[in-house]
N, C-alpha and C positions, 0 to 999 in steps of 0.2 A: 825307337829306333833317332838317337839324339845324337846331332856331335856339336859333344860338350869341348870347355875347355878348364881344366880342372886346375887349380894352381894357387897357389901362397904369396900378395902381395904384403910391401907395407904399407905403412901405413900417408905415405904418399908415391906411391902407385911405380915403387918398384918390385920385379919380381927374382934380384941377384945386381949383386954389386958391384964394380965397376972387374972389381977382381975376379969373379963371378961365383963367391962365396954365397955359400945357404946357412953360413954359424946365426943367426943370427934368426933363423927359425926356425935348425937343427935342435937350439939348448930350450924352445920353450913348451912349460906342460900343454900341449893337447888336452887333459882333460878324459873324461868317458864318457860327454854328451847323450848321456843316455835315452835313448829311442829318439834319436836323430843319427840318419845314415850317415856310416862310416866308411874307412877307403876301400877297407877289405867289403866293403853293399857296394861302391862304388867298381870296382876292380869287377867282381863279379857278374854286372852287368855290361862288361866292359868286352867289345868281340875286338876294338882292333886300335889299333896308334898312331899316329904324328906328330916329328918333332924334328928338330931344325939341327944341325951339324952340332951346334952347340953346347946345347941338348943334351946330343946325341953325349960328343966326348963326358960330358959329365958323370952319365949316368954310368956309363964303364971306370970311368975314374973313381968314384962315392962311392964303387957293386966294385973293388980289387978287379975289375974286369970284367966280374962273371953278367953276365947280361938276365937284370933279373924277373922278363913279360915271357909271357910264353904266349904270344898274344900276335898277331901279325903288324905290324908294325912299319910304318913309311919313313921314314927318316929326307926330309929334301936338303940337297948338297949339290957342290957344283969340284968337290973335294973330292978326291980319294980321301977311301974312311974303311976300317978296320971292319971287315962283315963278319957279322954274327946268323947264325940259323933263326929262318923270319924273317931278318932285315931287308928291305928293298931303297936300294940310296934312288933315288929320283932326284931331277929337275925338270920337270914336267906339272906344269900348268896343276893348280888344283883343285878344279874347275872337271879335269881329266884323268886327277888321281885319288879323288873325295870316291868317283862309283866305282871307284876299286876295290877300296877300306871297307863301303860300304856292301859290298856285296861275301867280303871275308868279312865280316862284324854278320855276318848270320841273324839278321833285325834286334842283335844289344850296338850296343851307344857303341861310340867309335871318342875315342879322346883325343884332343887337341894338350900336348905335352907343353909345349913352348918350343919357340921363343915369342913374347907378342908379338913384333912379326912378322911371322912365318900363319901364328892367329886371326890376323888382320890382313893377310893377304883369301882366307877362308871368309871372314864377314864380308870386308866386299865383295866378293861371288855369292853373299847369300845363305852359305850355306852354316855358319855360325846359328847353335839355339838355345846356348845355355852358356854363361860366365857361372861355375862354382867358385866362389870367390874366400878362400883361409885368407881375413886380415887380421895382420899381425903388430901387436903395438911398439911398435919402434917408426921411426924416420928415419930415409937411409943419407938422402938427397943426393942421393945420384947414382948412376944402374940403369940395369935392363928392364925398360920399361912394362907393367903391366898390360899396352893394349898402346900403341904409337897412334889414335886416331878415332875420332869420333867413331861409335859406333849408340847406338839412342838401343835402351837397355827397360827393362820391367820388375821391379824386388817381386819377389814371387813368396822368396822366403830367409828366417834368419833363424839362427840361435848361439849358444857360448858354444864349443866347445875347451876348455880349459884355460888359456888367456885369451884365445885368436879367437874372434865371430868370422861366424862360417857365414855365404852368402850363395841364394838358389838369381842365378839375374834369367828371367828370357830374353833374349832378344827380339824388340819390338820393327814388327814387317811393314 
């Protein structure tokens, strides 16, 4: 079981533009990356997920209000948000919530969907194991940062998927 941040980023380190748009990513050719682990494989190995409130709202807005995940999910927020089955809203410390996530994942991985500040709190607590990064050949100049703090990483593998450079980093401990 690993706690993973699976995310796409511009080459200048942003996961979304200031307007929270992802057109720069969604319009890209992701190829078929023969023999490489894809999104379906990743989801199959995932047992629970966590995200911040802006990510949650973005997902709902871009899925026409439909919740696309059939996995237990924790949304870190201090605001009142629209509930969905299987979604738990929390403002608790990541260490406390992580224990519940690991238990719910049943031996599968935990996916930290975003944003970067939330993932940074998991990293600060020593709970982040891997970053699976799709590097997109575009610069945004501003936006929401990939991970707004220093985290030492080791490159484990990389491969091309269409226009994207897919990389897997382990957190150096």
